[in-house]
C-alpha positions in Angstrom: -28.0 26.8 -60.7 -27.2 23.4 -59.2 -24.5 22.8 -56.6 -23.4 19.6 -55.0 -21.1 18.5 -52.2 -19.8 15.3 -50.6 -18.4 14.0 -47.3 -15.6 11.5 -47.8 -15.0 8.7 -45.2 -18.2 9.6 -43.3 -18.1 9.1 -39.5 -20.6 9.1 -36.7 -19.4 12.6 -35.8 -20.6 13.8 -39.2 -24.2 13.4 -38.0 -26.1 16.7 -37.8 -27.9 19.4 -39.7 -26.4 21.0 -42.8 -27.3 24.2 -44.8 -26.1 25.7 -48.1 -25.2 29.4 -48.2 -24.9 31.5 -51.4 -23.8 35.0 -51.8 -25.5 36.7 -54.7 -24.6 40.4 -55.4 -23.8 40.9 -51.7 -26.9 39.2 -50.5 -26.6 35.9 -48.5 -29.1 33.2 -49.4 -29.5 30.2 -47.0 -31.1 26.9 -48.0 -33.4 24.9 -45.9 -31.5 22.6 -43.4 -30.7 19.0 -44.5 -30.4 16.4 -41.8 -27.7 13.8 -42.1 -27.8 10.7 -39.9 -25.3 7.9 -40.2 -26.7 4.4 -39.5 -24.5 1.5 -38.6 -23.6 -1.0 -35.9 -24.3 -0.1 -32.3 -21.7 2.1 -30.6 -20.9 1.5 -26.9 -21.1 4.4 -24.5 -20.5 2.2 -21.4 -19.1 -1.3 -21.2 -18.7 -3.8 -18.3 -15.7 -2.6 -16.3 -13.1 -4.3 -14.1 -14.2 -4.6 -10.5 -13.1 -6.1 -7.2 -16.0 -7.3 -5.1 -16.7 -8.8 -1.7 -17.3 -12.6 -1.8 -21.0 -13.6 -2.2 -22.1 -9.9 -2.1 -24.4 -8.5 -4.9 -23.1 -5.9 -7.4 -24.2 -4.2 -10.6 -22.7 -4.0 -14.1 -23.9 -1.6 -16.8 -23.9 -1.9 -20.6 -25.1 1.0 -22.8 -24.9 1.3 -26.6 -26.6 3.6 -29.1 -27.5 3.6 -32.8 -28.9 4.8 -35.1 -30.8 2.9 -35.9 -32.6 2.3 -32.7 -33.6 0.4 -30.6 -30.4 -1.2 -29.4 -30.9 -4.6 -27.6 -28.4 -6.0 -25.1 -27.4 -9.6 -24.4 -25.2 -10.4 -21.3 -22.5 -13.1 -21.1 -20.6 -14.6 -18.1 -17.4 -16.5 -19.0 -18.8 -16.5 -22.6 -22.1 -18.1 -21.6 -25.2 -16.1 -22.5 -27.3 -15.1 -19.5 -30.5 -13.7 -20.9 -32.6 -15.3 -23.6 -34.8 -12.3 -24.1 -33.0 -9.0 -25.0 -32.8 -6.0 -22.7 -33.2 -2.5 -24.2 -30.1 -0.3 -23.8 -29.0 0.9 -21.3 -29.1 -2.3 -19.3 -28.0 -3.0 -15.7 -27.2 -6.5 -14.7 -27.5 -7.4 -11.0 -25.2 -10.2 -10.0 -26.2 -11.8 -6.7 -22.6 -12.6 -5.7 -19.4 -14.4 -6.8 -17.0 -16.8 -5.0 -14.5 -16.8 -7.8 -13.2 -14.5 -10.6 -15.4 -14.2 -13.6 -15.5 -12.4 -17.0 -18.6 -10.4 -18.0 -19.3 -8.9 -21.4 -22.3 -7.9 -23.5 -23.5 -7.7 -27.1 -25.4 -4.8 -28.6 -27.8 -5.6 -31.5 -29.7 -3.3 -33.9 -31.1 -3.8 -37.3 -27.6 -3.3 -38.9 -26.0 -6.1 -36.8 -24.2 -6.5 -33.5 -21.1 -5.2 -31.6 -19.4 -7.1 -28.8 -18.1 -5.2 -25.8 -14.7 -5.7 -24.2 -14.8 -8.2 -21.3 -14.7 -6.8 -17.8 -13.0 -9.0 -15.2 -14.6 -9.1 -11.8 -12.3 -10.3 -9.0 -13.3 -11.6 -5.6 -11.5 -9.9 -2.7 -9.5 -12.3 -0.5 -6.9 -12.4 2.3 -3.6 -11.0 1.2 -0.4 -13.1 0.8 2.3 -13.0 3.4 5.0 -10.2 3.2 8.4 -11.2 1.9 12.0 -10.0 2.1 12.0 -8.6 5.6 15.3 -6.9 6.2 17.0 -4.6 8.7 17.8 -1.1 7.4 19.3 0.3 10.6 20.4 -1.0 14.0 20.5 1.0 17.3 21.0 0.3 20.9 17.2 0.3 21.7 15.7 -0.1 18.3 15.7 -1.6 14.8 14.4 -0.2 11.5 13.0 -2.9 9.3 11.4 -3.0 5.9 9.5 -5.6 3.9 8.0 -6.3 0.5 4.1 -6.6 0.7 2.6 -9.8 -0.8 -0.3 -9.9 -3.3 -3.0 -7.7 -1.8 -5.9 -10.1 -2.6 -7.6 -7.4 -4.8 -8.1 -5.2 -1.8 -5.6 -2.4 -0.8 -3.5 -3.1 2.3 -4.2 -0.7 5.1 -2.0 -1.8 8.0 0.7 -4.2 9.0 1.9 -5.7 12.3 5.5 -6.4 13.3 6.0 -9.2 15.8 9.2 -9.2 17.8 10.5 -11.8 20.3 13.7 -12.2 22.1 15.8 -15.0 20.6 16.9 -15.9 24.2 14.1 -14.7 26.5 15.4 -12.7 29.4 12.1 -11.4 30.9 8.4 -12.2 31.1 7.7 -9.7 28.3 9.5 -11.6 25.6 6.9 -11.1 22.8 6.1 -7.6 21.4 3.5 -6.6 18.7 3.6 -3.3 16.9 0.9 -2.0 14.4 1.6 0.5 11.7 -0.3 2.0 8.8 1.0 1.4 5.3 2.5 2.6 3.0 5.4 3.0 3.5 6.3 -0.6 4.4 8.9 0.4 6.9 8.8 0.4 10.7 11.0 1.6 13.5 10.9 -0.9 16.3 11.6 0.7 19.7 11.7 -0.4 23.4 14.4 -3.0 22.8 17.3 -3.9 24.9 20.9 -3.2 23.8 23.2 -6.0 22.6 20.3 -8.5 22.3 19.2 -10.8 19.5 15.6 -10.6 18.3 13.4 -12.6 15.9 11.1 -10.5 13.7 8.3 -11.3 11.3 5.5 -9.2 9.6 1.8 -9.7 8.7 -0.4 -7.3 6.7 -4.2 -6.7 6.5 -6.7 -5.6 3.9 -10.5 -5.2 4.4 -11.0 -9.0 4.3 -8.4 -9.9 7.0 -4.8 -10.6 8.0 -2.2 -12.4 5.9 0.0 -15.1 7.3 3.2 -14.0 8.8 6.5 -13.8 6.9 9.3 -16.1 7.8 11.3 -15.1 10.9 14.5 -13.1 10.6 17.0 -12.5 13.3 18.6 -9.2 14.1 20.7 -7.8 17.0 20.7 -4.3 18.6 24.0 -2.5 19.1 25.8 -1.6 22.3 24.3 1.0 24.6 25.5 3.3 27.4 25.6 1.7 30.9 22.4 2.3 32.8 23.9 2.0 36.2 26.9 4.0 37.7 29.8 2.4 39.5 29.0 1.2 43.0 30.6 1.6 46.4 32.7 4.6 45.5 35.3 5.3 48.3 38.1 7.9 48.6 41.2 7.4 50.9 44.2 9.6 51.5 47.6 8.1 50.9 50.0 9.9 53.3 53.1 8.5 51.8 52.4 9.9 48.4 50.1 12.8 49.6 47.5 11.6 47.1 43.9 10.5 47.1 43.0 7.0 46.1 39.5 6.4 44.6 38.0 2.9 44.5 34.7 1.6 43.1 32.9 -1.5 42.1 32.1 -1.8 38.4 28.3 -1.7 37.5 26.4 -5.0 37.3 27.1 -7.0 34.2 23.5 -6.7 33.0 23.5 -2.9 33.2 26.7 -2.4 31.2 25.0 -3.2 27.8 28.2 -4.0 26.0 31.9 -4.1 26.6 33.1 -1.8 29.3 35.9 0.4 28.0 36.7 2.8 30.8 35.6 5.3 33.4 35.4 9.1 33.6 36.3 10.6 37.0 35.1 14.0 37.9 36.4 15.9 40.9 36.5 19.4 42.3 38.9 21.0 44.9 37.3 22.6 47.9 36.4 26.2 47.3 36.9 25.7 43.6 34.1 26.6 41.2 35.1 24.4 38.3 35.1 20.7 37.8 38.1 18.7 36.6 37.7 15.4 34.7 40.0 12.5 34.3 39.5 9.6 32.0 40.7 6.2 33.2 40.8 3.4 30.7 40.3 -0.2 31.8 37.5 -2.4 33.1 38.4 -2.5 36.8 37.8 0.0 39.6 
């Protein structure tokens, strides 16, 4: 008895050991194993990968390919220029002493059947990020502003923090320049400690592991009105006999403490022996 079999469109995964089993009158007969090994061009297990590296610092790249047939020999290329005249046996590790500009690395794997070229791996040199853009105000308050920005190109190194610089458009004190640091993302910051009804110039810079970017262009934003921080001054009370009434007079708060447009006053009073307070609202700017 002669039996035959075939494997169509043979692939590398078909490599292995095969046996033939027969069932004769309820008895299983197993043949000796037959080893099948597909030979062809080298097959890459590991190719040069995309990397971001520090300027002028050494790094390693790995290229690994297998047969059969073996051995597999490796040739390295940088920007399509061959680096090694004598082949390295796979797996091969290439040590690059350092780069100061972006480069493409690839390798070729050779065996007795021919060669296979790897995909190129781009190696970028980390640099200072670009300046942020599109700084804008999301919300305005009496003592703060919420701003956002669009980060610039990160220089092949993730941004880790940003700084928001704030200065009064018209300086009113010795502390006219403020600097706030914040981790990112998100690229949003709530600026606090500001004065009401004031104009501020704002710009942003961001940092990666290499250093700080340039600042974004200045934008101008203003805070809203705030409650007066000083009460009326020189409050006096006099009795008007002709009308049997009390006259209350006061001096309005200093202009710098009003923080907006003065709209009116709230007068609170309590009669003697009374437990409750009575309020009266007086509109107008004068006392």
